[in-house]
Every structure is written in C-alpha cells, then in structure tokens.
Residue, then its C-alpha position, 0 to 999 in steps of 0.5 A: m626250398t630246393r638245394a639251389e635256393f638254400k645254397d643261394l640263401f646261405d651264400n648271400h646271408f651267412d656272413s651277415v648273420r655271423n657278423y650280427i651275432y659276433y657284434r652282439s657277443g664278441d666271440a667269433e667262434m660262437a657267432t659261427d656256430i650260431a649262424q650254422e645252427t640258424f641255417l640248419r633250422i631254416w633247412e629243417k623248417q622249409p619256409s616259403s621262399d619269399q626272400g624278404k621274409i626269410s631274411g627277417l626269419l634268419f635274423k630272428i632265429a639267430r637272435d633267439q639262438f644267441i639268447t638261448h646260448y647266453r642263458k645257458q652260459k649264465v646258468i653254467s657260470k652261476f653253478r660254477l660260482n656256487t659250487k665249491p670243491d668238496f673238502i669235507g672229510r679231508s684233513p687239513e694236511d690232505q687239503m694242503m698236500f692237494e693244493e701243493l701238488r696242484d700248484r706244482y702241476e700248474i708250474a710244471l705245465a707252464n714250464l713246458n715248451e709250447k709244443q709239448r704243452t700243446v700236445f699234452l693238453l690236446s691229449r689230456m684235456e680234449q682227449l684226442k688220440y695221437h693220430e688226431i693230434a698229428e692231423r690237427l697240428g700237421l705233424s707225424v704221429k712219431a713227433v706227437e709221441k716224442r713231444m708227449n713223452l718229453a712232456l710226461a717226463i718233465l711233469r713226472q720229475a716236477l711232481g716227484e714221481 
C-alpha cells in the first residue's frame, strides 16, 4: 500500500470508523484514539489494496481494539473497587487527621477560581511544566507562574501551613 492509497483510505474512512466506536462507547476522545490505532495497525499490516476487504478489516480491527480497551478498563475498575486505602498501622487519630486534611484540601481546591485551579491541576496532576501549561492554555509563562503562586498561597492558608 502506497502512502497515497493509505491517505485516501484514511480520508475516506476515518470519520466512519471513529463514529462507529463513538456510538458504541459514547466517549469521543476514546473513539478518536481507537480510530487512530486502527489505521496504524492497517499501515503496519500492509494488506492487499482491495477496497472492500480493507473497509471490512478496518471495522473489525476497530471493534477488536474497542473490546480490548473495554476489558482493560473493566479490570482497572475492578481493581480500584477491591483495593482499599492501607490504614493498617495508623491510629484512629492519624486516620481522622488524614481525612480532615484531605477534606480541607478538596474544599480549598474547589474554592480556587477556575484559572488558578486549572493551572494548579495541570501542574500537579498532569505534571506539566509551566511552559507546557502556557502553550496549552495560550498564556505567557509569567501568567502561569502568577496563577500558580496565588493557588499555592490560597492552599497553604486553607491547610494551615
């Protein structure tokens, strides 16, 4: 399969493959990821260029990718439900202080304005650097630094540091 044939295949079928997965899952981002993975597999396999067979193969690969993803998510969910935080060795006072601190953190995080909370979570949860956050949000690095400093000050105050 040449690049031109692959490009035509991609242009003609990507939306239909993505929509097929979207209708099955209801998750647009996952549907896009699976559709991209499907076309990557087609490129790697380099099947014969019979359009009818390739179209069917696309949907079969997409369906198999969706099922695999679904099964992985099911295992992950089951694991999360069956694991409990390890409170062995903690005194009831330690556990109570931990829960109180966690509650204060969640409340303080909810009380941040949206701009500060977005920058804080991108930095701490997704572990992005300031310049990456600035690019993603279309801001200057200084604006990201300012929002982060304000968020940290508010969180420190709420957590009693």
